[in-house]
C-alpha positions as CSV (number, residue, x, y, z in Angstrom):
1,M,89.0,119.3,101.1
2,E,92.0,117.5,102.7
3,L,92.2,120.2,105.3
4,F,89.0,119.0,106.8
5,I,88.9,115.3,105.8
6,V,92.4,114.3,107.1
7,P,91.8,115.4,110.7
8,I,88.4,113.7,110.7
9,M,90.0,110.5,109.4
10,L,92.7,110.7,112.1
11,F,90.1,111.3,114.8
12,L,88.0,108.3,113.6
13,S,91.2,106.2,113.5
14,S,92.0,107.2,117.1
15,L,88.4,106.3,118.1
16,L,88.7,102.8,116.7
17,M,92.1,102.4,118.4
18,A,90.7,103.5,121.7
19,F,88.0,100.8,121.4
20,A,90.6,98.2,120.4
21,W,92.7,99.2,123.5
22,L,89.9,99.5,126.1
23,G,86.6,98.1,124.7
24,H,87.4,94.5,125.7
25,I,87.7,95.5,129.4
26,R,83.9,95.8,129.5
27,F,83.7,92.1,128.4
28,K,86.3,90.5,130.7
29,H,84.1,87.4,131.0
30,K,84.7,86.6,127.3
31,G,88.3,85.6,127.9
32,Y,91.6,86.8,126.6
33,L,91.5,85.1,123.2
34,A,88.2,86.7,122.3
35,A,89.5,90.1,123.4
36,L,92.6,89.7,121.3
37,L,90.7,88.6,118.2
38,V,88.1,91.4,118.4
39,S,90.8,94.0,119.1
40,W,92.7,92.9,116.0
41,V,89.6,93.0,113.9
42,I,89.1,96.6,115.1
43,V,92.7,97.6,114.5
44,L,92.9,96.6,110.9
45,P,90.4,99.2,109.6
46,E,91.9,101.7,112.1
47,Y,95.4,101.2,110.6
48,L,94.0,101.5,107.0
49,L,92.2,104.7,107.9
50,N,95.3,106.1,109.7
51,I,97.7,105.3,106.9
52,S,95.3,106.6,104.3
53,A,94.9,109.9,106.2
54,I,98.6,110.4,106.6
55,R,99.4,109.6,102.9
56,W,96.5,111.8,101.7
57,G,97.3,114.6,104.1
58,H,101.0,114.9,103.5
59,G,101.6,118.1,101.6
60,V,98.6,119.8,103.1
61,F,99.9,119.0,106.6
62,E,103.5,118.3,107.7
63,G,104.2,115.0,109.3
64,S,104.6,116.6,112.7
65,E,101.3,118.3,112.4
66,M,99.5,115.1,111.6
67,A,101.3,113.4,114.5
68,A,100.1,116.2,116.8
69,I,96.5,115.6,115.6
70,N,96.8,111.9,115.9
71,L,98.3,111.9,119.4
72,C,95.9,114.5,120.8
73,S,92.9,112.8,119.3
74,G,94.2,109.5,120.5
75,V,94.3,110.7,124.1
76,V,90.9,112.4,123.8
77,C,89.3,109.3,122.2
78,V,90.8,107.0,125.0
79,T,89.2,109.4,127.5
80,L,85.8,109.4,125.6
81,V,85.8,105.6,125.5
82,S,86.8,105.2,129.1
83,H,84.2,107.7,130.2
84,S,81.3,106.8,127.9
85,F,81.8,103.1,127.3
86,L,83.4,102.0,130.6
87,G,81.7,104.5,132.9
88,E,84.9,105.9,134.3
89,K,84.7,109.4,135.9
90,L,86.7,112.5,134.8
91,N,87.8,115.1,137.4
92,P,88.1,118.8,136.6
93,R,91.9,118.6,136.6
94,Q,91.8,115.9,133.9
95,I,89.3,117.9,131.8
96,F,91.5,121.0,132.1
97,G,94.5,118.9,131.0
98,F,92.7,117.7,127.9
99,V,91.7,121.2,127.0
100,V,95.3,122.4,127.4
101,M,96.4,119.5,125.2
102,A,93.9,120.4,122.5
103,V,95.1,124.0,122.6
104,G,98.6,122.7,122.1
105,M,97.6,120.7,119.1
106,I,95.9,123.7,117.6
107,L,99.0,125.8,118.1
108,V,101.1,123.1,116.3
109,V,98.7,122.8,113.4
110,V,97.7,126.4,112.8
């Protein structure tokens, strides 16, 4: 069960963090304090999810494997948020780079 749940939890954690990092850019007119507060409200559940996944997954995964999942999913989630939520474009070189990164993560974990 942990074999599937932990990577999903880490991915969801990365998705929340990506919104905390970048989501406020879409609402620049709201001001810095609002961006800061909303980002911290998003980061608290992200942190709880991340720490829970790492504690639950240790023993099924090594720390380095969970770090690889977390880092790769973090970059992918930042890309998804910047593309989907902010409307930024991806070029073929970037897409290829993300695919190579995902293959690297799979090699580390498997």
